[in-house]
N, C-alpha and C positions, 0 to 999 in steps of 0.2 A: 139835727145832732152828726157833729163834725168827726173823722174817724180818729182824731188825736184824744177828744172827751170820750169816744168810747171806749179806745183803749184802755184810759186811766180807770172809766169805771170798773170794766171788767178784771182788770189787775185787781183791785179794791175788793171787789168781790170774791175772787179766788183767794185773794189774802187773810180775808175775814174768815173764810172756812177753813184754812189750815191755822190760823190763830186760833179758833174755837178748839179745833182738836188738840191743840199743844197743850191751851188751858187746862180740858181735861186730863190729858195726860200728865199735869204737873199734879191733880188732884188724888188720883188714884192708881194704884199699880195693876196690870193686868195680870190675870188668873191664866196660866198656860193651858193649853187645850191638850185632851187626854192623850198621852203619847203614844197611845196604842192605835188612836185613829189617825190614820194616812191622809194630811190634807194635800192637796193640788189645787193648781192653778187652772181655773177654766176660763176657756176664752170670752172675754166680755168683762174681766174683772183682774183686776191685780192683788185683790187679796185671796190667799190661801183660804181655802176651805175643804169641807166635806164635798165630794164630788156628785151627791144627789142634791145638794141644798141649788136649785138653778131657780133663778127670778128672770132670767132672761131666756128667750126661745134658741135652745142650741141643740142642731141635731149633730149626731156623731156616727160617722161610718169608719169602722175599724178594717186594719188592713186583710183581716180573714175574709170581710165582706168582698174584697175583690177579687180574691181566689174563689169562694163559693158561686159568685156569680160569673165566672171565666171571664172578667175585664183583664182587656191587654193595655190599657191606657186610661189616663186621667180623662180624656175625653169620655170614656165611657162612662165615668163616674159622675162629672157633670150633667151629660145630657139623660140622666136617668133621675137626678135631681129635681123633686116639682116645684121647687124654689126658684129654678134655676130656667130662665128662658134663653139660654146660649145657642148658640148657631153650630152645628155639626160643623167639624172642621174640614170638611170635603174639599173645598177650594181655596179655603181662606189661606193667605201666604203668612198671616201674622200666628199662624198656627190656633192651640187651643187655648181660648179663654171661657171667664164665667160671668154671666149677665145675672145676678140675682133679681128678682121682681120684674126682670125687663126692663129695669132703669137704664140700662147701658154698661157695658164693660169697665168704665172709667168709673161708676160710683160703686163696685164691689173691690174690695181691699183685698189682697191675696198676702198671706203670710206664711213664711215658713219657721216654724218653732216660736213664733209672736212676732218676727221681726221680718221686714220689709226685705224684697229681692229689688234687683235694678228691672226695672220697667224692661218690655219688649221696646227696642231700640227706634224704631220709626215715631211712631204714635206717642211713646213714653208716656202713656196713660194709664197702661195695666201689664199683666205678668203674662207671660205664655207658658202655661202650665207644662207643655210637652217638655221642659227643662227640667224640671222636679223629677230627680229619681223616685220610680214608683217603689220600687225594692227596699228603699229605704224606711218608708213610712210606717208608721205604729197607727196611725189614726188620722182621720178629717173631722174637725169641727166646724160646723156652719152657723155663726151666728146670725139668726135671723131677724135681728134685731136691728135698726140701722144706726149711721151716725155715730159710731163707738166713740166715747171721748176718753179712753183709755190709748186705743190706736191710733186714731186721726179722725177730724171731723169729715174727712172726705168720703168715710165710709157709708156713704146715704142708703147703697141698696143692702150694706150688712157685711161681715166679715167671712174669710175662709180660711181656716188656718191650717196648713199641713205640718203634721208633728212628726218627726221621725222619732226611732228606736232610740232609748237613752243608752242602751249598750246591746252588745250581741257578743257571746260565747261561742264558739265551735262554727259551723257555718253551714251553706247550703247551696246548690245548684238548683238553678229550674229552667227547664225549657218548656214553650208554649208554642202550638202550632193551631192556627185557625184557615180551615179550607170551605170555601163557598160551595153550596152544591152545585151550584151552575158553574159554565167552563168560563174561562176568560180569566181577570185579575181579581184583585182585592185579598187576595191570601195574605195573611199575616203570620211572621215568626218572631219569637221573642226569646232572648236567654239571659238570664240574671245569674249572679254569685255574689254570695256574701260571706266574710269572714270576720270572726271577730276572737281576741283574747282577752283575758283578764278580767276578774271578779271585782266590781266596784265593792264588797261587804270584804272580801277577805284579802283580795292583793291591793285595794285602795286605787285601782285604776282600771281601765278598758280603752281598749282602742279596735276600731272595728271599720269596714269599709263595705261598700257595694258598688257593682258596675251593673249597666241595665242596658241593654241594647233591645231595639225592635224594629222593625221594618214592614211596610207595606207595599205590594204593588199595584201599580194604576191599573183602574178597571175604565175600561174604555167604553164609550156609548154605545158601540157596537156590540160590547158584550151583554147588553141588556135591549135589543131592539124593542121589545116589547113594552119597554116603560116611554119611548119617545116615538113609536110608529106613526107614520102618515096618517093614519087612520083614529089615533089616540087624539094626536094634534088637532086635527079637523074636526073632532066632536067636541072641541073646547073652542074653537073659535081661532085658532091658532094654526091652520094648514100651512105648512111650508112652501106650497107652491104660490102662496099669496105674495111673496117675496119678488122684487125683479130688480135686475141691472146692478147689483152689487158685485163683489169682488169674487169672482170665481175661475176656474181653470177648467177649458178655454176662458179669456179673458172677454168681457163685456165691452163695447166701446160707443164713445159719443163723439162727435165732430163740433166744430165751434159754430157752425149753423144747424146743425141738427143733433138737439138733446134729447132724444130718446133712444135711448140703449138698445143696441143689437148684438148680435152674436151669431158667427158664422157656421157654428156647431149646432145652433139650436133645432133645425128641422132632423138633424142627425142622431137626437136625443143627449146633448152634451158629450160629456167625457166622464162616464162612471170608471171608477168608484168616486171620482174626484168631485164630481157635480152632477146634479139634476135639472131637468125641466123646471124654470120658473115662471113669472108671468111675463105677457108682454114680449114674447121672441128674445128673452133671456135665459141664459144659465144662471143657477145660485150653487153655492156651496153645499155639501151635504154636511149637515152638523153630525150624523151619525156615524160618518166616516171618521172626521176629525176629534169628535165631542171627547169630553172627559168626563166620567161619572166620578172618579175618585183619583186624585193626585195620588202620585208615589212620595211614600212618605219613610223618613229616616230616623231615628231618635237614638244618642248614645248618651248615658247618664252616668254620672260617678259622684260618690258622696262618702267621705270620711270623715269620722267622728274620734276625736282622744278626750279621755275623760280621768281627769286626777281628784281621788276623794280626800284630799286633805285632812278632814275629820268629819266625824259624824254629822256636822251641819254646816261643810264649808265645802265646796267643787269647784272644779275649774275646768271648762271644757274648751276645745277649739273645734271647728268643724270648717269642711270646706267643701263646696257642691259646684261641680261642672257639669253643664246639661247643654247638648249640642243638637239642635234639630235643622233635620234638612227635609225641604219641600221641593219637588221636580214638577213645576206647575205648567202644563202644557196648554197650548190655544192652537187657533188655526194659522194654518201657512203665513209667513212672510206675504205683505201685500206691495202693492206698487202705489203706494202714495205719493203725493207732493213732497219734493226734499229739495231743500234750500231754495225754495221757491221755483223751481223747475217740476211741472208735470209729468206724468208716465204716458210719453207720447210716442206711436210707431209712425216713422214717417213712409211716405210710397217708396223711398230707397230700400227699405228694409225687404228681404227675401220672403218675410212672414206676413207682409200687407196682402191682404185678402187678395187672391187672384195671381199671387206674384208666384215665384219660383218657389218657394218654399212649400207650395201643394196647399195651402189654407183654401177653402172654397171662397170664391168671389162672392160678392154681396150687392146685390142690385143699388143702385144708384150713387154708389163711392165714385169720385172722379180723381182721387188721390192726393184727397186733403188728407191733412194729419189726424190719426185716429187717437184719441183721449180714451186708454185703457182702465179699466178696475179688474185687475190681475192679481189671483192668489197664486203664489209658485209653487204647484204641486210636486215640484222635483225636490223640493228642501223637507218635504215630510212635516211634521208637525213643529212649532216653535216652541220651545221651552225653557223656561228660567230656572235657576238653581239657587234658590233662598236658602241661606245657611246662618241658624241663629246660634250664636254661644253665649251662655250666660253663666257667670263665674260668682260664686260668693264666699267670702271667709268671716267667720263672726268669732269673735272670741268672747266666752261669757263667764262672771265670777259669780257664783250664788251661793248665798250663804245666811248664817243669823250672826248678828252682834248683838249681845245682850237680848232684850225684847222685840230685838226688830230682825223681821226676814227681810233680804234684800237681792237684787240681782241687778248687775249692770252688765252693758253688752257695748261691744265696739264692732263695727259691721263695715265692711267692703264689698260693694257689690258693681260689676261691671259685663254690660250686655253688649254684645256687636253683632250688628246684623248685615250680611254682604250679600246682594244680588249679581247673578252672572248670565249672559247671554250663554243659554248651554249648549242648545242645538237650532239649527233651523233659521238663524239671524244673518241678515246681512247689511252692508253699506246701501243706505237709501239711494244717494246720488250713483252710487255704483251700479244699483239697480237700472235706474232711469238711463243711465248711460249706454248701458247693453240693449235697451230697448231701441233707443235711438241709434247706434250702430248697428243694429240687425245682429249682434251676437247673442242675444236672447230670444225666445220664441213665447209669445205671450198666449199663443192660440194652441198649444200643446206642449209635451213633453220635450227637454232639450236633448240637439245633439251632444255629441262628444265635445265639442269647441263650447257649447252652451254650457255645460257641466262644469268643464274647467274653469269658465268664466265665472261662475258662482262659487265655485271653492276660492278662488282668487280674491273674490268680495267678501269673504264670511268673516264674521266677527265672533264666532263662536268661543266660548271659554274666556271672554274677557270680560271683567268687572264692570260694571253699570251704577251700582248705589255700595256705599259705605255709610253705616250709618251706627252710632254708638252713645250709649247713654248710661250713665253713673250712679250709683247710691252711697253715700259715705254718710256714717251716723254714730253717734254715742247715745245711749242711753241709761237711765238706773232708774229703779224703783225700790223703796223701801215700804214695808208694810209692819203692822203690830197692833195686838190688842190694848185698848187703853183702860177700859174698866168694864165692871161685870154689871150688865143691865138685868132684867126680868128674864129675858130671853135669851140670854148668853153673853158672849165678851161683843163691846164695843171694839171695832176694828177700822183701822184709816191704812190708808195708802197714800205715798207722794211720790210724784216724778218726775222728771225732766227727758226730753227728747230733742236732740239737736241733730239735724243732718244737712246734708246739700244735695239737690239732683242737678244733673248736668246732661244735656243733649248735643249732639251734632249729627247733622243728616246732610250727605252730598250726594248727587247726582254727579256721575261723572261726564267729562266732555266727550266722551265716546256716544252719549246718550243724544248727543245734536246729529249724529251720523246715521241712527237706525230710526228713522221717520216712522217705520210700522209700530214701533212700540209708543208712540205718541208722548214722548218724555223731551224734556230738555234739561242742559246741566243747571243746576242749582245748588246753594247751600243755606243752612238756615242753623243756628246753634244758640243755644239760651242756658241759662243755669237759675238756680232760684235756692235760698238758703230759707230752712223753717226752723223756728225754735218755739218750743211747747213747754207748759207747765200745766199738770193735771193732778188733781186729789179726789180722793173718795174715801166716803165713809159709809161701813157696814152697820147697820143701827137695828139689832134684833129688839125690839120693844117689847114682845112678850115672847112666849113660847112659839106662838102662832103666827107673829106678824112679824116680818124682818123689812126693813126700808134701807134701800143705798141709794145713795148721792154720790154725783163726781160732777167733774166740772175741768174744762180742758181751754188753757188760752194759747193759741197760735199766733205767732208773727211769722208772715212772709215777706221775704225782701222785698218782691214785687206787686203786693196788694195789701200790706199793712196786717193789722190786727184783728183776730176774730175770736171771740167768746162762747165758747158753746157747752151749756149743761146738760147733765141726763141724770132722771131720777127714776127708780125701780123697786116695786115691793113684790114681796111674796107672803100670803096670807093662807095657812092650815089649820083649817078649823077642827079637822077631823084628821086620821091617818089615809081615810078614803078620800081628803077632797082637798086642793090646793087652789088659790087665785093668785095669778100675778099680772104684773101690766108693767108697763115703762113710758116716758116720753123723753123726746132729746130735738135738740136743734142740730143742724148741721151746717156746713161752709166747703164747696169745691171751687178753688180754683181753676181756671183754664190749664190744661196740660201745657209743657212747655212745647210740644209739637202746635198746639193750636194757636198758641200766642207769638212763638218765636221762629215756627218752621219755615220752610221753605214759602217763598211769594212769587209767583210768576207772572208776566203781564199778560200770557196768551193762556189757552186749552193745554193741560196737560195729562187728559185722558178723553175717555168717550163715555156715553152712559152705559149702563150696565143693559139697559133695556131698549127697545126701538121704539121712537116716538115719530110725529108729523111734526116739523118745524111750522109751529102756527102761523108765523107770516109767510114764508114760503111754499107752504103745503096746507093753504086754509080749507076752512069748508065741512071740514069733517066733523064728528061728534068728539069734544073734548075728551083727549086722554086717551082716545081707540086708533090706535097707530094703522096707517091702512086707510082712513076713511077720508083722509083729504085728496086734494089734488094740487097739484104743483103748479105754479103761476106760469107764464109763457116766460122762455129763458131758462127756466131751471130745470136742473135735471133730477127728475123723480126718484131716482135711485141713491141721491145725495140728500133729499129733503124730505121725504116722506119713508114713512116705516122703516126709519134707519138709525143705527145709533150715532147721536151727536156729541159734538166736540163740548168736553165739561171742564171746568177749571176748580180743582181743589187746591188745599193748603192751608198757610194759617191766616190767621185774621188778627191783627194788633190791637182793634177795638174790643176786644171780647173783656166783659167784666166777672166775677163769680157769680156762682148760682150759690143759692141758699136752700135751705129745707127745715121741715120739722115734721116730726113722727111719733106716734105712739102704738101701744100694743096693749091689749086685753086679753089674758088668757085663764082657761082653767082646765084642769088636770083631776079627773077623777077616776076612781076604781069601784065601780058598782058592783062586781063582784070578783072572789077571788083571781089573781093570775089576768085580770083583762084592766086594762088601763086606757084612758081615751083621753087626748089632749085638745083643745081646740084656742087657738089663737089668732085674734083677729089684729090686722094690722093697718095702718093709714098712713101715708106719706104725702107731703104736698112739697112742690118746689117751686120757685120763683127764677125767672131770667136762665131758665133752662139752656145747657151748652147741647146743641143737635145740630143735625144736618137736615136740611128738608129731603126728602126722599123725591124721588124723581118724579113721580106722577103728580104731586102736588102743582109743580111748573106748569104741566100740560091740562091739569082740571080748570085751570084759573088762569090761564096765560096774561090776561090784561091786568090781574092784581101784581102779579109779578113779572111784569116787563121790565122793568129794571134789572132783572137778573139776569134776561137775554141781552148779550154783550154782543152789538153786530156791527161789522166792518163797513166803511164807507160808502161801500157799494150795495149793502142790506142783507149781504149773506151774514151768517152766524157765525162770530168769533167763536163764542162759547157761552155756557150756561156756568154762572155762577154757584158754585155748590161747596163753599168753603162753611166750616163751623160758624154758627152765629150764636147770639142769645134769642133763645124765640121766647114765649110767653113763658106758662106755669104747666105743671103738670099734677094731676090728682089721680092718685090710685090706693087701693085697698084691697083685703082679700082676707080669707081665713085658711089659716094651716090648721090641716088636719092630720093627727096620728093615734093609731088605734093598736095596740098590742094584746095579744092573748096566746097562752098557754095552754094546752089541754093537760090534764092530769098524765101523769105518765101511764104507760100502757107495755106490755107485752111486746106490741110490734114496734114500740119506739116512741119517741117524743115528738110532738108534734108544734110548731109555731107559728103564729099567724103576725103579720103586719101590715098596715095601711098607713103610707105617707102621701098625703094630698094636698092642693092649693086649689081652691075655688075663688076667683078673681071676681069681687064686686064692683069694682071701679078702674078704671084707666083714660084717662081724658087726657087729651094733649091739646094746648092754645099754642096755636103757630105766633101770634103776635100779642105783645101786651095788652089789655083791654077787650080782645076777640072773643068770640065765643070759646068755649071747652065744646070738645068733639068727643065721643066715646071710641075708644079701640077695642073693646072687650070683644073676643071672636073676630076679630079683622085685622087687616093690615093697619100697622099703625101710623099715624103721622109725624113719627121721628124716625130717624135712621138710626144702626148702630154705629153712627160717625166715622172713625179713621178705620173700623174693622171692615166695614161692609157699606155697601148705599143699599141693601137689602132693608125695608121697614124691619121694625121690632114686631113679633108676632106675640099675641095675648091670647093664648087659652082661657077660655072661662073655668076650666077644670083640668088638672093636671094629675096624675098620681101614678105611683108606685106601691103596686100588691106582691107581698111575698107571702112564699109557703114553705116552711122548712120541716125536713123529717131528719131524727138522728137514730140509729140503733146500732151501739157497738162502733165496728170499725167503718159503718157505712154510713153517709148522710146523704140528702139532696135538698136542692131548692127549686121551686119555681116560680118564676117573677113575671109578672105583666107591667109593663110599660103603656101607659093610657094618656093620649091627648082628645080633648073634646073636639066636636066639630067647629067649623070656622068657615066665614064668609069669604070667598074668592075676591081676588082683587078686581074683576069684572070689567076690566077696561076693554070689552071686546063686543061686538054687536050683542042686543039686548037679548036675541033668542040663545046665547050662548052664555048667560047671568048663572051662576050655580055657586053651591054650597060644597066646602070639601068635609067629606065624611069624617068622623072620627077615627082614629089611628090607634092600633092594640097591637103591641108586638110581645109575644110570650117566650120566654127561654126556659131552658131546663138544664140542672149540671147536676151531676153526681160524684160523690168524693169516697175513696177508700184509701183507707191508712192502716190497712191490716198487714203490709210487708214493712219487715225492718228497715227504719230510716227513709222510709219511701213513703210518698204521697202522691195519688192519682187523681186528677178531676177530669173528667169527661163531660161535654154539654153540646147542646145543640143552642144557637141563639136564632132567632126569627123560626121559633118553631112551625107556623102555619105559612110560612113564605109570604107574607104581606109585603105588596108593592109599596112603596112610598106614595104620600096622597098626591093625586094630579091637581095641578094648578095651570090656571090662566095667566098667571103673574106674568108681566112680560121680561122681567129681570130673571126667571127661570129658563134657561133655554131650553132644556128638555122635556118641559111640561110635567115636571113634580117638584116636590119641596124636598130639595137637596140639602136646605140647611136646617130641616127638621129632622130628618129621617135618613136611613142610609138605603142605596140602591143596591146594595149586594145580594139579598134575599136569604135563604135559608142557610147557614152555616154550622159547621162543626168544629169543635174546639176541644183539643186535648192538651192539658197539662201534667208534667211530673216533676217532683221536687224529691231530690237527695239531700237528707241532712246528713252531716258528720261533727 
């Protein structure tokens, strides 16, 4: 069936649904709902109804919960959500994003008040939550059912809708401070202020605004030495002294005829604290000296909303959001890599040549031949980038009632900009190599005054190297009404349109060609896409016990054509203590604008996150086990064995859309008073999955993926091709479990308990079409997080949040446990180091007192039992622990005070 035929058929189906609805409208007039019953719009439906009538599994987190649990950012909220497999935003330049079901951040749709934001500007496939003002929120609703026919067929993993306060009278100021128990960084401060005026009911208008600022200091690896001690790394098969000949200070060197790296200061212990002794007469950089456990971050967000209540059934609102997120990302000092075809060489005329006038110890066997050095410039200290994201959105919404119709129309414009700067420690690559050739720079020690001045002269600190922008502009309108009375209530329908345009522009500036250490080249990519959609929904109360909802969405993409996606759900309540529910849907996700139209470079533009053996130039080892191979004659071991290798990322113009189908089946039961339990089974199937191959896949089967190792004419590795691809399929399923119990009220107070968990029954990946599916439950997955990270997706068998609340008078407290089940480690190490990652559990405690006039105080302890993050031998985790899944901060103390006026 061709695309044109499919488009006609899908539009006919949608038209038939609408025609049937309109026919019923002409047959009977609808009876209005009881005026005393407040109807609201619940995420997942365009039809207003009682908030308790939920056929779809929706989790709601109220803003008070953020306070009760001592949360300082939306990252805390998303990491604690059992349905989320989000990465901790410890080192991610893209900020905080959410990954429902582990399906990838591009498959989770993020909304603000039911409408989209402009995406993060580089990848343009997901929203950065750090730009959303936390103090403006009323609640967060998570639709755990995928591929919403209301909001977009790309919501395969689910929908997260951040809902702001409708109005505010008066105001408040909140200050919050988080202090780790252990010394070092990682402390947080947050300050917010909200003020509003006007009462919608009596004045007919309201205006309010909120500003929210947060910062977290850098936590250095040396602040948590126990997490990555040499003894710990050695115990998991990743002893740091196994490395040899890489970039260090003092520099290691080779010659044109002797490819075995050496160091003139090896015998004297290298140069603490910048380097330590490695293997084979070389020095290696001390990661604990330079490493970063958590990057410095800052957020400054603002939200303002004005509402005019024109009449009881008509309101107009205008809201504006401005969020700025800054990450200072630190990395090892600048290195002396080849720049514009010129390698880093020290001639015999340099006074810093071993045995020369500079005092560098002589090395036996040298006869004045030039030295090729691998030098880490300790004088510059850490190299750091400043990544600044600015996201703005303006939304005009007209909502009301005309005759029998509830309607809502919106006009939205969003603008997202991301700029990256060389912040500290960066210099011109050609300038660095010229300084080595002239003798101005000493690669074997710290610089003299002339050398320091030379480094200042070639500094590029403060210069912008990348500028990216994405925009979202759209109009939407929805109308709903009751049609006629059925045995179970009013038959209701909704119809809607959604027309929007996405654009992206990503530019690496010319300065990147000078800064060779960053391993990037100037490039430019841009693209745009228009999307128009029609959708319809029918809510059919067949009886008092059974309600069926059907919906359909027809989208037209300017670059991929038409797609039609239906959805159906039901809610059956045979008694007041039992409810059954279920849904089925299909989905369609086009490649992101970055994946399809982003930059394309002919060569490498980065390095692998882990260290590997080049399978051709360092063969003979165990597949995937770095350091087990042997360099071929003529190759430098430190360049081809147990080393980060060049990698190419970027867009792929051959990508095609992926499709999905999913269904859920659930039960909600109240076996005894005040005790409810819900079980929801979910099942998602995807085809033509858009993803990146994790790095280990290449090295575990280098013969199969030989074509992705692109080599130069001399056989050296040019790059590993790691762009987004259409892989095979994915099968994933699981059971969401929620239990709530409230004890009868007692003199000592009220007690409530809640368990919210997800049990994964299946998570299978297929790397190529028609290949075998491989289970990834409880192990590192066979697909990565794409443009957000090269780390593979982590899929826990079981993950839960357990909450216990107590309240009496002005006092209340909450005890929370966040739990992840055990996990098979990557285990690409020697067999004797194969291991399993133990279950990880963190307990948090907060207490609240509101007995002072206009003042509320919250104090708490995060990570009460000071649990260290799980240890891993995964090659991508430099410090030997799961930084993407847990915080290295340890026990910390939290104090929050709010003054209301």
